[in-house]
LUMZA-373989 format. One record per residue (C-alpha): residue in one letter; x, y, z. Coordinates in steps of 0.25 Angstrom, whole numbers, plus 5000, padded with zeros to 4 digits. Example, Ala and Ser with C-alpha at 12.3 -4.5 7.8 and 13.67 -1.06 7.14 Angstrom:
# LUMZA-373989
a504949825031;s505549965029;
This chain:
# LUMZA-373989
m403149974935;t403350104942;t402750124956;t402950224967;a403450184981;e402350184992;h403250255002;p404450345001;t405650275007;p406650355015;s408050335010;g409450395012;p410350395024;e409850425038;h409950565043;p411050585053;e410350715058;p409050725065;t407950715054;g406850815052;p405450815045;g405550755031;h406750655034;p406750515038;e407250495052;p408150375055;a407450335068;d407550445078;a408550555081;e408850505095;h408650355092;p409250305079;e408750185072;p409350055077;a410149975067;d409149865068;a407849925063;t407049805061;h406449785075;l406249875087;g407049805098;a406749835113;t408049905115;t408049995102;a408150135105;v406950205098;r406250335100;h404950325107;l403750415104;k402450445110;v401750435096;a402250385083;i401350425071;i401450355058;g401150445046;a401350585043;g400050615036;i398850685041;s398650585052;g400050585057;l400250735056;g398950765063;t399350675074;a400650735076;i400150875076;r399150835087;l400150775095;l401050895095;q399850985098;t399550895111;g400950905115;t401450765110;d402750775102;d403350635105;f402950575092;l403450555078;v402650545064;f403250435056;e403050455041;r403550355030;a403650455019;t404550575018;d403450685020;l402150695028;g400750705022;g400350555021;t399250545010;w399450685006;r400950665004;d400750534996;n399650564987;t400150664977;y399450624965;p398950734955;g397650794960;c397750744974;a396850824984;c396050804996;d394550774995;v394250835009;q394150985011;a395551045015;h395051105027;l394450975032;y395650885028;s396650975035;f396850965051;s395851035059;f397051085067;a397851125055;r396951205046;n397551255033;p396951385027;e397751375014;w397051265007;k396851304993;s395551234990;t394451154996;f395151024994;a396651024996;t397650954987;q398650854991;s399850944991;e399051045000;v398650935010;h400150885010;t400651035012;y399651055023;l400050925030;k401550975029;d401251115034;t400351055046;a401550965050;h402451085050;r401451185057;f401251085069;g402651045070;v402550895066;e403750885057;p404750855068;h403950735071;l403950675057;r404750555053;y404750535038;g405250415032;h404850335044;e403850225039;l403250135049;l403749995047;d403049935060;a402549975073;h402349875085;w401649895098;d402549855109;t401649805120;d402749805131;h403149945129;r401749995124;h402250075112;w402450055097;r403750015091;i403850085078;h404750045066;t404950145055;t405850145043;h406750245051;g406750195065;h406050135077;y405150205087;t404250175098;a402950255101;q401850245112;i400850285101;l400750245086;v399850335077;t399750295063;g399350405053;t399550325040;g398150335036;y397450245025;l397850315012;s399350295014;e399550165006;p399150154991;a398250034988;l398849964976;p397849884968;d398049734965;l397849744950;p398349624940;g399649664933;l399849794940;s401249754944;t401549724929;f401349874925;t402549934920;g402050084919;t402050174931;l401150134942;f400850214955;h399750244965;s399150374966;a399650394980;r401050374975;w400950464963;r402150454953;h402350604950;d403550564942;h402750494932;d402250584921;l400750544917;t400750634905;g400350554893;r400250424901;n399250314900;v398750304914;a397950204922;v397250254935;i396750144944;g395750184953;t394750304954;g394750344969;a395050474976;s396450484970;a396150454956;i395050554955;q396150664959;f397350624950;v396550574938;p396050714934;a397550764937;i398150674927;q397150644917;n397550754908;q399050714908;v398850564904;a398650514891;r397650414895;l397050384909;d396350244912;l395550254925;y395250124931;q394050134939;r393450024948;t392350104954;p392050254951;p392050344963;w391050444967;v391550584964;a390950714968;h391250854965;k392450914973;p392051054979;d393551104978;k393851254976;p394951344979;n395051424992;t394851564989;t395651674995;r394551715004;h394351575009;t395851565012;w395851695019;m394651645028;l395451515031;r396651585035;h396051705043;l394651665048;p394851585061;g393951455061;y393551465046;q394451345042;r393951275054;f392551305049;r392851255035;r393451125040;a392251095049;f391251135038;n391951025028;k392050925039;n390550935043;g390150935028;r390850805026;e390150745038;i388850755031;v389450655021;a389650555032;f388150555035;f387850505020;m389050405020;s388450335032;r387050335025;p387250275010;t385850305007;r386050455009;t387250464999;t386350504988;g386750654989;m388150614988;k387950524976;n387150624969;m388350724971;a389350634966;a388450584954;g388150724950;h389650764950;l389850634941;k388650674932;k389150814930;s390550774927;v390350654918;p389250684907;d389450544900;p388350454907;a389150324904;l390450374910;r389650434922;q389050294924;r390450234925;l390850344935;t389650324944;p390050234956;d389150114960;y389250134975;t388650234985;v389350364985;g390350374997;c390650224997;k391950264992;r392450404995;l391750504987;l392750584979;f392750724974;s393350774961;n392950874950;t394050824940;w393850674941;y392650664931;p393250764921;a394550694921;i394050554919;q393250594907;q394350644899;p394750564886;n396050504891;v395350444903;d394750304903;i393950254915;i394050104916;s393150024925;d393549884920;t394349804930;i395849794928;t396249654924;n397749674921;i398849774922;g400049754912;p401349824910;t400649934902;h399149914903;i397949884911;t396849784906;t395449784911;t394349674912;d393749724899;g394949684892;t395449824889;t396949844890;r397449994892;t398950034891;i399450124902;d400850174907;t400350224921;i399450164932;i399050254944;l398350184955;a397250254962;t396950144971;g396850204985;f397550164997;t397550045007;a396650105016;t396149975023;d397549915024;r398350005031;p399849975028;i400250025042;a399449925049;r400449815044;r401549895052;i400849905066;h400949795076;g399949795088;r400049745102;d400049595097;g401049625086;t399949615075;t399949715064;l398749815063;r398549755049;d398349615054;t397449665065;w396549735055;h396649615046;t396149525057;h395149615064;g394849725054;m395349865052;k394849925065;a395250035075;h394650105086;r394250255082;g395050225070;t396250245078;t396650135088;i396749985086;h396649865096;g397949795097;f398749915094;p398950005106;n399350145105;l399150145090;f398250255084;m397950255069;l397450375062;l396450355051;g396350205056;p395150115052;n393850185050;t394350325050;t394250355035;l393150465031;g392350445018;h391750585020;s392750685027;s394150715030;q395150615036;t395750725044;v394550735053;m394750585057;i396250605058;e396050715068;a395050645076;q395950525077;i397150615081;a396250675092;y396050525097;i397550495097;i397950625104;d396850595115;a397350455116;l398750505119;k398250605129;t397550485136;i398750395136;d399550505142;t398550545152;h398350395157;g399750355156;i399350245146;t400450185137;s399550115127;v398050105122;e397450005114;v395950005110;r395049905116;p394549795105;e393149815110;a393249965108;q393849945094;d392749845090;t391649935095;y392150055087;n392249975075;q390949905076;t390350045077;l391050085064;t390649955057;n389149995060;r389350135055;l389950095042;k388949985039;n387950065032;t388850175027;v389150205012;w390550155014;n390050015018;t388850005009;g389150094997;g389449984988;c390850014985;q392249954987;s393150064994;w394450075001;y393650095014;t393349945015;d394349835017;h394449695010;h393449645020;g392449745016;n392549815030;n392649975031;p393850005040;s394050145034;i392850235035;w392350315047;p390850295044;t390250425051;y390550565054;t391950615058;y391350685070;r391050545076;f392450505074;r393050635080;r392150615092;q392550475094;t394050515094;r394050635102;h394450565114;f395350445116;d394350335121;l395350265132;l394250175137;n394250105124;y395750065125;q396649975133;r397750045138;a399050025145;t399750115155;t401050105162;t400450035174;h399249945168;t398549905156;t397049915154;p396349785150;
């Protein structure tokens, strides 16, 4: 069976000269990695940082830019891969694009007038992030090939001890920017390990595997599948599409930017800001309907109308009609999905997979289909963050075990009781089902920046959210989520965990989250100073 590695692994000799952006750094130019890299001893010479950032995706880069803009340059961004970009670096499958308008998906402080159309492609977003990092001078702070192995809170010294694949560091503040779409979710299907053909996840696309004339099985019909299936359908000999539940799919209002529109973006001050605000406010209307499932009829009619217009066969249309309330799973947008899956070489299979053999897949109806390629479009481990296994809090417990015991919770989606000076971007209940994640990321970054200012102003060495503040915040979220479409829409989505809880969705308007995170709420935190610790 042929698979792809989940992470690029740096190899080769260490560089004797100082390393720049794009190269793994042995440890630190001034403090080489000690011979024993297993543990951080008390006497080990390591570089101490004000802030350590994990991940060079949108979250990590945005934090780095804002730190520089506020005069803080004592930080590093640790990235396990050999390039920045996070999700937009890893997902290179054919047809990959954003389903949020480009002006809204980009940073408010780094607008880009050069988008080619309403919705940006993967390569455009990746290029934008690289250009933005260069434009704001982030590159010298990037450390590629530095995968976080573990981070331990040192209570005695009130800092984080950080172990990476290329050395040890300490930091007063630890910021995680690894998101929730970084680790592919691999399904537990009987016999999958016996398959002898080519198998890969859509987020680890095998560009070296020519699909021309292949018999391909695609497992999953979510956001990735509706983009790459139309892109490969005319290449393959046969495409078996395994659909557990059909998605709601609406028309995608995508169109190229005209020369006049581009000129306005480049030369009219405030025009791009206006377009971004227009897109953001328009999507806020959707949040109103999502929190009131009985009011989603209009959205359902829109998606059902697109289905009816695109699929004339009533029997097939019925198979493609979801049995859950629109919005329970993320509403998808595509103008090519329905045309592609109606082609003669595509077979939509709703029967459950009972067995995968070396060259075939068998379903509950007894049908066996011969294949040579399996593409998994099965999403990501959104409610089981791999990084949580590598972060050890005040009492030595991992974040994963803490969440397993007490539920996946945070305060303002950013800080967690038991983990001083840890700030998590896109933490629990910051996922949006209606708007751009960049809006939430920028709000969290503002919260972190104000926290750092507060820490410096008051001579604080560490802050830890009070348990009662975290509990009160999460109880409010639970109450808001209770009657929303995400909890009552009748679907099984990646928003919920194995307990049926929803630790993912922010259940209301983004302006409410931005208002809550505008200032760091110090009264909700236990804090330590050089002279005393607050109870």
